N, C-alpha and C positions, 0 to 999 in steps of 0.2 A: 530303145525295143531288148525288153527281159532278153536275157540272155540266160543257156540253161547249162547246167553244170554235170556230166555226165561223166564225164571217164581219165580212165589214171593218170592218163598223156598231159590229158591235158590238166589235170588234180599237180601236176610236180610241175608244168610249166606254170599255172600261176601258181602255189604255193614260192617259187622257188623265185620270182616278182616280187613277189610281195615282200620277203622279209630281206631281200635288198629292198625296197623301196621301205620299209618300216619304220615308221618313229618309234612306238611308243617299246620297253623292252620288258619279256616276259618277265614270269616273278621265276624263284629259283625250284617251286615246288611245280612236279607234276601233278596233269590233273586231278587224279587222283588223290594227294595229297590241301591240295585245292581248297575241292572241294570237298573232304573227312573237317579240315580245318574249318572249314562256315558256316560250321555248325548247324545247317541247313538242311542238309543230304542223307543224311541217318541210313533212313532205305535203301537211299539209288543204290548208296556202299555198300551194305548188308544183299542187299541181289546186285552187282558186281561181283561179288566170293564167292555169293552162291553156287555163278549163271563159272566164274571160272575165267572171269575177263579184268582183271586190278590185274595180274601182270603185262595184260595186252595198252592196257591208257595209262601203264606208265612207261613204258616202253617206248621209243620217240617221238615215234606219228610223223608228222606231225596230227591233232588230231582239232576240228570243233566239236562241244559236244553240248547237245540242247539237256538242262540237266535240269531234270525234272525236284525240286519242291520235294521237301516229305508233306504239307499241306497239296503238294499236287499229286499224291502218292494214297492221297487217303482220302480225296475226290473219286475213287474207283472205286467198286459193287463193293460189297460188305468181301470175306472171303478169295478179291481176287488176288492181295501180295502174300500172304500167303499159302493162295494155291500156285504158285507161278516160283516161288519157291522154294519146292515141294519135288526130290533127286529130278522123278517120273517128268516131272514136268521144265527141263534144264535148258532145253533147249526150243520151247520157247517162249520162254525168261531170255535164255540169248539170241531171241530173233526180237521180241519189243526194247532190250533194251543199245540193240548195233541200230535199231531204226531212232536211234539221237545218236547217230556219232558221224559225223562228215567226212573224209579221214583226207582230210586239208584243212591249212589252222586260215580259217580268217574274222577275224574284228567282222563286226560290226556295218563299218565303213562298204566292209565288201558281203556281206550280208544279201544289204538290204539291194542289189543290185542283179538280184537272180530270183526267177518268180518257177524254181524245183531245184533240187539236188539230191543225184541218191546218199543213201546211204552208206555207209560199212554192209545190213545188210542187202543189196541187192534194189531194196526197195525206195521212192522215191519221196522226198515231202516236197508237200506246197508254201510257196512260203512267198508272204502277204505286206512290203514296207510305205500301207497305205493308210489314209485316215493316219496319220500321228505316229505309231505305235508300227513291229514289228510282233506278222505271226507265225508260228509255221505251223501246218496245219490247224487247229483249234486250241494250239495253244497261242499264247501270249508270253513273245519277251519283257521281264521286268526284271530283266536288270542285265546287259551285255558286257561286254569285252571284260572277263576276268579271267587273268593275263597268267596262262602259268610257262611253265618251261616248253614242252611238248603241244602246245597249242594254247587254245582258248573252251573258256567255258560261254553260252548267255543262256544265263540262269530259265523256267519257263513253268512258268502255271501248272499246266496238265499232261499228266505221263498222255506218252506217242505210240497211237498201236498200229504196228505195221496194219496194210491192206493182207484181206484171206488173201488168199492160192488161189 
């Protein structure tokens, strides 16, 4: 039966257990530096900077980031990215970006055990590991387990939009 990943205490216990049993070594670079060096996340990097979230994601973590590529941002309706990057829309930008982050380091082998997870912004994302791939809401994970010193990045092909309140 799929589990739900919902509270911080469970998150901390899960992360501790994962770290003890982990066989993969995290990269030396943090989430932000790892994404920037990949070269396919320039829009995400600009958005993190505009939202004031760079230092947070350079912090100790741990984090799991479902990172949309530049191509994923390009699929949004014309003008969406530009509008979100305007200073008066910072709260909306933060809501979108934090909807891509889980406050734990979850490699793909763990992500697939869940049918949903609570994001940093408080809303839940749906996880579907059926059909030979992994989907997060309507996004497909195109590359998993990009390890960083403070977590893991899973590359996605679509920007996740949090539900309206």
